DRENKEFI-821599 format. One line per 10 residues: number of its first residue (from 1); their letters; for each residue z, y, x of C-alpha. Coordinates in steps of 0.05 Angstrom, whole numbers. Each point is the difference from the previous one (the first is absolute). Example, Ala and Ser with C-alpha at 12.3 -4.5 7.8 and 13.67 -1.06 7.14 Angstrom:
1> AS> 156,-90,246 ~ -13,69,27 $
END
This chain:
1> MKESTIVSFK> 674,-385,333 ~ -54,-16,49 ~ -54,-11,-51 ~ -6,75,-10 ~ -20,15,71 ~ -73,12,18 ~ -46,-48,34 ~ -5,38,63 ~ 20,70,21 ~ -48,29,50 $
11> QDESGQTSAS> 38,41,51 ~ -28,66,24 ~ -39,-19,61 ~ -11,72,21 ~ 70,11,27 ~ 42,64,-8 ~ -33,69,-5 ~ 15,57,48 ~ 49,54,-22 ~ -57,50,-13 $
21> HFILRVLIFG> -38,-51,-42 ~ 64,-17,-37 ~ 9,73,-18 ~ -72,13,-20 ~ -22,-66,-31 ~ 65,-19,-33 ~ 50,58,-11 ~ -55,52,-17 ~ -46,-48,-37 ~ 59,-30,-37 $
31> SLLIALNCYW> 25,68,-19 ~ -66,19,-30 ~ 1,-64,-43 ~ 68,17,-19 ~ -19,67,-26 ~ -58,-28,-39 ~ 43,-56,-31 ~ 57,44,-17 ~ -46,49,-36 ~ -34,-59,-33 $
41> IVSAENRIVW> 66,-29,-26 ~ 29,67,-24 ~ -64,19,-37 ~ -11,-68,-32 ~ 71,-16,-23 ~ 11,68,-29 ~ -66,20,-27 ~ -29,-65,-26 ~ 66,-39,-13 ~ -18,-59,46 $
51> EITDFSVFPT> 60,-33,31 ~ -30,-18,68 ~ 65,-6,38 ~ 37,-48,-46 ~ -23,-56,42 ~ 27,-29,66 ~ -68,10,31 ~ -33,66,-18 ~ -72,-11,-26 ~ -26,66,31 $
61> VLFTFFALAG> 26,-19,70 ~ -27,-71,-5 ~ -66,26,-26 ~ -3,54,55 ~ 10,-52,57 ~ -45,-51,-33 ~ -55,52,2 ~ 20,22,69 ~ -3,-73,25 ~ -73,-4,-24 $
71> VNLLLKRSFK> -20,64,34 ~ 37,-19,64 ~ -36,-67,0 ~ -67,36,0 ~ 24,48,55 ~ 21,-58,43 ~ -72,-27,-3 ~ -36,65,10 ~ 46,53,29 ~ 56,-36,36 $
81> NLALRNSEVA> 30,63,30 ~ 12,29,-69 ~ 30,-63,-28 ~ 76,-6,-8 ~ 37,-57,31 ~ 38,-47,-46 ~ 66,27,24 ~ -21,71,-15 ~ -21,-18,-71 ~ 64,-39,-12 $
91> TSYIMVSVAT> 43,59,23 ~ -37,47,-44 ~ 8,-48,-58 ~ 76,1,11 ~ 2,76,6 ~ -39,8,-66 ~ 42,-50,-37 ~ 66,32,19 ~ -25,70,-17 ~ -34,-21,-64 $
101> AMAGHDITRQ> 68,-28,-24 ~ 29,71,4 ~ -56,28,-44 ~ 11,-52,-52 ~ 24,-6,-72 ~ 73,-15,16 ~ 12,47,59 ~ -28,70,6 ~ -26,3,-71 ~ 73,-7,-20 $
111> LVPLMANPFW> 29,48,53 ~ -41,62,-11 ~ 18,11,-73 ~ 75,-2,19 ~ -11,64,40 ~ -23,40,-61 ~ 16,-35,-66 ~ 72,25,-12 ~ -17,73,5 ~ -63,-4,-45 $
121> YATPENEWEE> 28,-47,-54 ~ 71,31,-4 ~ 17,29,-68 ~ 62,27,-34 ~ 3,-64,-41 ~ 2,-50,58 ~ 49,43,43 ~ -30,-21,64 ~ 11,66,34 ~ 76,1,-18 $
131> LFFRYLPTWL> 11,-71,17 ~ -34,-12,68 ~ -44,56,26 ~ 56,23,46 ~ -3,-67,35 ~ -76,1,11 ~ -17,19,73 ~ -49,59,-1 ~ -33,-25,66 ~ -18,-66,-34 $
141> TVPNRRILQG> -25,29,-66 ~ -43,56,-27 ~ 48,38,-47 ~ -50,59,-16 ~ -24,-12,-72 ~ -56,52,7 ~ -26,-33,64 ~ 1,-68,-36 ~ -47,24,-56 ~ -61,-16,40 $
151> YFEGNENFWQ> 28,-70,20 ~ 13,-19,-73 ~ -56,33,-37 ~ -58,-16,50 ~ -65,34,11 ~ 31,38,59 ~ -16,4,75 ~ 61,-23,38 ~ -26,31,66 ~ 29,68,-12 $
161> AQYINAWLIP> 57,31,40 ~ 48,2,-59 ~ -7,-74,-15 ~ 1,-21,73 ~ 61,40,17 ~ 37,-29,-61 ~ -18,-72,17 ~ -2,-1,74 ~ 75,-8,16 ~ 11,-56,-53 $
171> ILAWTGFVVV> -62,-38,24 ~ 21,5,73 ~ 71,-20,-16 ~ -19,-59,-41 ~ -52,-21,51 ~ 53,2,56 ~ 49,-42,-40 ~ -53,-53,-21 ~ -25,-7,72 ~ 71,-14,25 $
181> LLFVMLCINI> 9,-48,-58 ~ -64,-38,19 ~ 20,1,74 ~ 66,-36,-18 ~ -38,-51,-40 ~ -45,-10,61 ~ 60,-10,45 ~ 28,-53,-49 ~ -69,-35,1 ~ 0,1,77 $
191> VIRKQWVEHE> 66,-35,-1 ~ -17,-54,-51 ~ -72,-10,18 ~ 10,-56,54 ~ 49,-39,-44 ~ -47,-2,-60 ~ -68,-5,37 ~ 17,-44,59 ~ 64,-38,-18 ~ -3,-12,-75 $
201> KLSYPLTIMP> -77,3,0 ~ -6,31,-68 ~ -70,-7,-30 ~ -17,75,-12 ~ -55,-17,-52 ~ -22,73,-8 ~ -20,5,72 ~ -53,-55,-6 ~ -53,47,-34 ~ -1,57,51 $
211> VEVIANTPKL> 4,-50,58 ~ -59,-40,-26 ~ -42,62,-14 ~ 13,30,68 ~ 3,-60,45 ~ -53,-47,-32 ~ -48,51,-27 ~ -65,-37,20 ~ 24,-68,-26 ~ 29,33,-63 $
221> FSNKLIWLGF> -61,40,-18 ~ -49,-59,11 ~ 43,-47,-44 ~ -35,-12,-67 ~ 63,-17,-35 ~ 32,68,13 ~ -60,34,-31 ~ 1,-46,-60 ~ 72,18,-13 ~ -14,72,14 $
231> TIAFALEIIA> -60,2,-49 ~ 40,-31,-57 ~ 58,48,6 ~ -44,60,13 ~ -43,-16,-60 ~ 61,-8,-47 ~ 27,68,20 ~ -68,34,-5 ~ -12,-28,-70 ~ 70,22,-22 $
241> GLNYLFPSIP> -10,69,28 ~ -68,8,-35 ~ 32,-24,-65 ~ 52,54,11 ~ -51,55,5 ~ -50,-30,-48 ~ 36,-41,-54 ~ -67,-28,-26 ~ -1,-44,63 ~ 36,-64,-21 $
251> PLKIKYVVPT> 64,-13,41 ~ 21,-65,30 ~ 65,-25,-34 ~ 45,-21,58 ~ 62,37,-21 ~ 44,-18,-57 ~ 69,19,-26 ~ 35,-52,-40 ~ 35,33,-60 ~ 75,0,6 $
261> AVRPWNAMNW> 19,43,-59 ~ 46,-50,-33 ~ 73,-1,17 ~ 26,-23,49 ~ -66,-3,40 ~ -7,76,-7 ~ 55,5,52 ~ -53,-14,53 ~ -16,64,37 ~ -75,15,-2 $
271> GFAIYVYPFA> -14,-63,-40 ~ -33,-64,26 ~ -64,12,38 ~ -54,-49,19 ~ -43,44,47 ~ -50,-24,51 ~ -2,42,65 ~ -44,-29,53 ~ 38,35,57 ~ 66,-29,-26 $
281> IGLGYLMPLD> -29,-69,-2 ~ -22,12,71 ~ 69,21,21 ~ 32,-57,-36 ~ -45,-47,40 ~ 21,32,66 ~ 74,-11,-15 ~ 38,-64,21 ~ -1,-46,-61 ~ 77,-1,-13 $
291> LSLSLWFFLL> 1,77,5 ~ -56,11,-51 ~ 31,-52,-45 ~ 65,38,5 ~ -34,65,-18 ~ -30,-20,-65 ~ 55,-48,-19 ~ 55,53,6 ~ -44,51,-39 ~ 2,-48,-59 $
301> TWKLQPVILT> 75,-8,12 ~ 11,75,0 ~ -43,6,-63 ~ 41,-53,-37 ~ 68,27,21 ~ 0,62,-47 ~ -25,-46,-56 ~ 60,-47,11 ~ 49,57,6 ~ -27,33,-64 $
311> TLGLTTAVGL> 6,-67,-37 ~ 71,-4,22 ~ 15,70,-21 ~ 11,27,71 ~ -46,58,-7 ~ 40,44,48 ~ -14,-48,57 ~ -75,6,-11 ~ 2,71,22 ~ 32,-16,66 $
321> LNEQRAGAWI> -50,-49,29 ~ -23,49,49 ~ 71,1,30 ~ -4,-75,4 ~ -65,7,37 ~ 31,51,47 ~ 55,-49,14 ~ -55,-52,19 ~ -35,52,47 ~ 66,16,33 $
331> GIGVIALWTS> 12,-73,7 ~ -66,-11,35 ~ 15,59,47 ~ 70,-23,15 ~ -18,-71,12 ~ -60,21,44 ~ 49,41,44 ~ 50,-58,1 ~ -52,-51,22 ~ -24,49,54 $
341> RKHIMSVIGG> 69,17,25 ~ -4,-39,65 ~ -65,35,19 ~ 29,68,-21 ~ 61,-12,43 ~ -43,-20,58 ~ -38,66,-8 ~ 64,41,-1 ~ 29,-40,59 ~ -62,11,42 $
351> LFSKKANGEL> -7,75,-15 ~ 6,20,74 ~ -35,-63,27 ~ -68,6,35 ~ -22,-64,-35 ~ -26,33,-62 ~ -70,-30,8 ~ -32,59,-31 ~ 36,-5,-65 ~ 26,72,1 $
361> YNLAVFGMIF> 70,-20,-23 ~ 34,61,33 ~ -45,46,-39 ~ 12,-39,-64 ~ 77,-3,4 ~ 12,71,22 ~ -55,24,-47 ~ 36,-32,-59 ~ 65,33,21 ~ -27,69,12 $
371> GTAIMVLFWY> -50,-2,-57 ~ 54,-19,-51 ~ 46,53,28 ~ -54,52,-8 ~ -12,-22,-74 ~ 73,3,-17 ~ 6,69,33 ~ -65,22,-38 ~ 32,-19,-67 ~ 68,28,18 $
381> KAGLSPWVAI> -34,68,10 ~ -31,-10,-68 ~ 66,-13,-32 ~ 9,-75,1 ~ 66,-28,21 ~ -6,-42,63 ~ 31,-62,-31 ~ -49,3,-58 ~ -59,9,49 ~ 22,-57,44 $
391> SYFAIYFILC> 11,-46,-61 ~ -66,20,-29 ~ -42,-15,60 ~ 39,-64,15 ~ -19,-28,-70 ~ -71,29,7 ~ -15,-32,67 ~ 29,-68,-23 ~ -49,3,-59 ~ -56,19,46 $
401> IGMTRMRAEL> 16,-58,48 ~ 1,-47,-58 ~ -67,26,-25 ~ -30,-4,70 ~ 24,-71,6 ~ -32,-18,-65 ~ -66,26,24 ~ 5,-38,67 ~ 20,-64,-34 ~ -39,1,-66 $
411> GPPTHELHNA> -53,54,1 ~ 1,16,-75 ~ -58,39,-29 ~ 54,52,-22 ~ 74,10,3 ~ 40,49,-41 ~ 70,16,-19 ~ 7,58,-49 ~ 66,35,-19 ~ 38,-33,57 $
421> HPDRLMVGFL> 14,62,40 ~ 56,-1,52 ~ 37,55,-36 ~ -4,-34,-68 ~ 29,-64,32 ~ 54,43,31 ~ 14,32,-69 ~ 4,-68,-30 ~ 52,-22,50 ~ 40,67,7 $
431> GTRTIGAANL> -17,41,-61 ~ -26,71,-2 ~ 68,32,4 ~ 11,-27,70 ~ -68,24,26 ~ 0,69,-31 ~ -52,48,-27 ~ -22,26,69 ~ -13,-68,27 ~ -33,-24,-65 $
441> TNTTLLSWLA> -48,60,6 ~ -19,-12,71 ~ -12,-75,-10 ~ -47,19,-58 ~ -42,36,52 ~ -2,-68,37 ~ -21,-38,-62 ~ -74,-2,21 ~ 22,-46,59 ~ 20,-56,-51 $
451> YGYRCHPMPH> -49,13,-57 ~ -33,-69,2 ~ -2,-25,73 ~ -75,-20,-8 ~ -41,41,50 ~ 55,0,53 ~ -15,13,73 ~ 52,-45,32 ~ -36,-67,-15 ~ -65,31,25 $
461> QLEGFKIGSH> 33,16,66 ~ 26,-70,12 ~ -66,-30,-22 ~ -32,47,52 ~ 39,-34,55 ~ -24,-68,-25 ~ -72,24,-1 ~ 8,31,67 ~ 23,-67,29 ~ -66,-30,-17 $
471> FNIRHSRLVI> -38,53,41 ~ 49,5,57 ~ 16,74,-15 ~ 57,26,41 ~ 63,14,-43 ~ 7,68,32 ~ -72,21,-24 ~ 17,-28,-69 ~ 62,41,-3 ~ -36,62,19 $
481> AIIVASIIGT> -54,-13,-51 ~ 49,-11,-56 ~ 40,62,16 ~ -64,42,1 ~ -21,-32,-68 ~ 68,16,-28 ~ -2,73,19 ~ -72,12,-22 ~ 5,-43,-63 ~ 64,33,-25 $
491> FLSILFHVSL> -20,70,13 ~ -71,-9,-31 ~ 26,-39,-60 ~ 49,55,-18 ~ -51,54,13 ~ -55,-34,-40 ~ 45,-11,-58 ~ 23,72,-2 ~ -70,32,10 ~ -35,-46,-50 $
501> YHRFQFARWG> 55,11,-53 ~ -16,73,4 ~ -74,-16,-10 ~ -1,-55,-54 ~ 62,8,-40 ~ 30,-70,4 ~ 72,17,18 ~ 37,-45,-49 ~ 46,-47,37 ~ 76,-3,11 $
511> IGEFNHLRSR> 26,37,-61 ~ 40,-59,-22 ~ 42,0,65 ~ 29,66,-18 ~ 14,-21,-70 ~ 37,-59,28 ~ 40,47,45 ~ 18,44,-58 ~ 28,-60,-37 ~ 40,-23,61 $
521> ILFPKGPNFQ> 32,70,7 ~ 14,11,-75 ~ 27,-69,-13 ~ 37,-25,61 ~ 15,-74,2 ~ 41,-48,41 ~ -24,-66,33 ~ -44,-42,-42 ~ 24,-74,1 ~ -66,-25,-29 $
531> VIQQVGIGFF> -41,31,56 ~ 46,-30,52 ~ -5,-67,-35 ~ -77,1,-3 ~ -6,19,74 ~ 48,-55,18 ~ -40,-51,-43 ~ -65,19,36 ~ 34,-7,67 ~ 32,-66,-17 $
541> ITAILTVLKR> -64,-31,-26 ~ -36,22,62 ~ 52,-32,44 ~ -3,-65,-38 ~ -75,-2,3 ~ 1,14,75 ~ 50,-59,11 ~ -42,-47,-41 ~ -64,16,34 ~ 30,-7,70 $
551> RFIWWPFYPV> 41,-65,-16 ~ -53,-37,-42 ~ -73,-4,26 ~ -23,-22,-70 ~ 29,62,-34 ~ -62,42,-19 ~ 29,67,-20 ~ 10,57,49 ~ 52,56,-14 ~ -55,49,18 $
561> GYAVGKGWAM> -38,-20,-63 ~ 62,13,-42 ~ 11,69,29 ~ -73,24,-5 ~ -23,-41,-61 ~ 16,50,-54 ~ -30,70,-12 ~ -51,40,-37 ~ -57,-18,48 ~ 17,-74,7 $
571> TWLWFSIFLG> -5,-6,-76 ~ -75,10,8 ~ -9,-37,64 ~ 39,-66,-10 ~ -56,-40,-32 ~ -49,16,55 ~ 51,-20,52 ~ 9,-65,-39 ~ -75,-13,3 ~ 0,12,75 $
581> WLVKRLLFAG> 59,-48,8 ~ -34,-51,-45 ~ -66,-2,38 ~ 35,-4,67 ~ 46,-57,-24 ~ -63,-38,-24 ~ -37,12,65 ~ 59,-25,40 ~ 5,-62,-45 ~ -75,-14,6 $
591> GGVKYYRMML> -14,16,73 ~ 60,29,35 ~ -2,60,47 ~ -74,-12,15 ~ -19,18,-72 ~ 49,59,-1 ~ -33,30,61 ~ -69,-15,-22 ~ 11,39,-65 ~ 41,57,29 $
601> PFFLGFIFGQ> -60,48,10 ~ -15,-7,-74 ~ 68,26,-21 ~ -2,54,53 ~ -65,21,-34 ~ 37,7,-65 ~ 48,49,32 ~ -53,41,34 ~ -48,0,-59 ~ 50,26,-51 $
611> FTAGSLWSLI> 31,50,48 ~ -68,25,19 ~ -24,9,-72 ~ 67,33,-19 ~ -2,48,59 ~ -72,19,-18 ~ 18,14,-71 ~ 59,46,24 ~ -48,38,44 ~ -49,8,-58 $
621> GIILGKNVYT> 59,28,-42 ~ 17,50,53 ~ -73,21,7 ~ -9,6,-75 ~ 68,29,-14 ~ 13,-47,-57 ~ 37,-63,-17 ~ -34,-65,17 ~ 15,-73,-5 ~ 70,-18,27 $
631> MFP> 2,-65,40 ~ 73,-7,-17 ~ 32,-17,-47 $
END
């Protein structure tokens, strides 16, 4: 996997900043950038329908720091005292990435509607009030329909006493829970960091871009290849955006959907897309060859699977492929923990040793224990049975560890897993009768956690440690910065969603979760053997692929590709990843690592160019208050 590492990483020659500088130039500056990016994300994704946070690297964050790197380069030449050190810029980038994940499409955007939807959309016909209102905690929701009128109908000023009083306790309660949840994730990352970064030396392809921008700014900005790639990608996005606003401008045809209307090909979800995305070509180029091969190969495999099943008349199994993918994600998580078992046991065994080497293992282990206890107690007070809460979070964290491992090993452009919520897996194994209506209601309030797993903070936390290692940033400062980012990002993300929903009338998410809850309560079911079977198949295939990859050096397919190679977003991205893989393969065949490194800036320019143009279009949409060209899909 060494071919995806950068030519040279320039360490921060300036040393560590003082405590006062760390507070002012990192924590405060990073917090300001968090506020700007969170507002940007919430406004853009809700008002102009631009899914900025579907990607593993957020375009607005990369654009912000690409621009900041240019400004900082000028300051270093003219006003050195004002210029930020590399370590300060890197820590700020980590803070903004973690916080922006909280503002994104799959997290807070799904959380906020759950606080209000049941009380606004309840009718005598759907019987929501009779079925589950008594199980909804009032301190996590806003049950006053009159107060909710401004939230759902818009054109209202949130900053009034009646609205603030109604929303304040739920906002603070949810903020407190989310911060503890993120702290537990951080503790897990502290424990596994050394094993994955130093022992297994995973490639972390997604850290290449920020490290190159921050560490090698002069060299990068003076390279003609990066500006060539930047110009091509930027121009494509600008032309597409102008065509959206002014249809008389001819578009460039680089996106096609192959018709699949004829049975059995119509079983393919979202059709068969041949789309060219410069940023995805660039990310495909950054990945290790076998990993990018696995990604697009398994996308085609997942596409063909429902076609084959439909041909054989097994249409029921087609609807359970997400459960199979959930089994694969669980398999990745369990195998990752198993291969790290010696390191984890050494961490536990050395808890009271003074030889921690700055790894903060005591904080991590006891933080996990107390953090998990607080979360279970929190939901016990809300009405969730302790055994359900413990089971839910155990499944959830295994899925999160699996996803974080995928990011560290593969660096896919996106990763998603819809409809594989921990409570739905529990229902598949145990049935709704065993779990009960009260528990089903409370786990519905947690459904936002597992909506899609795309813009998730846990991988950004771990990648932060990898980035920090390139700039000799002390782990204690990274932990402080991530905690600060978690608190500010969570609170502002919820607050911005609530306040902007009052102003612009775009509260329209999360209704389906309560319809699903209604069906569970009205029509109780026992264990579902097909769900158990599909989860088992996914786990088994992942285990087999892991054994093959580790036993046979010639085996090209990684289990990570199987686990992440299907999904709505990957349908549109697979061909671009294939192109990145193909170019890299040809360069290695023709000139080896030398040619790969020589062309790397060109493909980084693809990423920066498309993300810059896409970010600018979203800003234009916010300023004009209208829909503009959407970079994706």
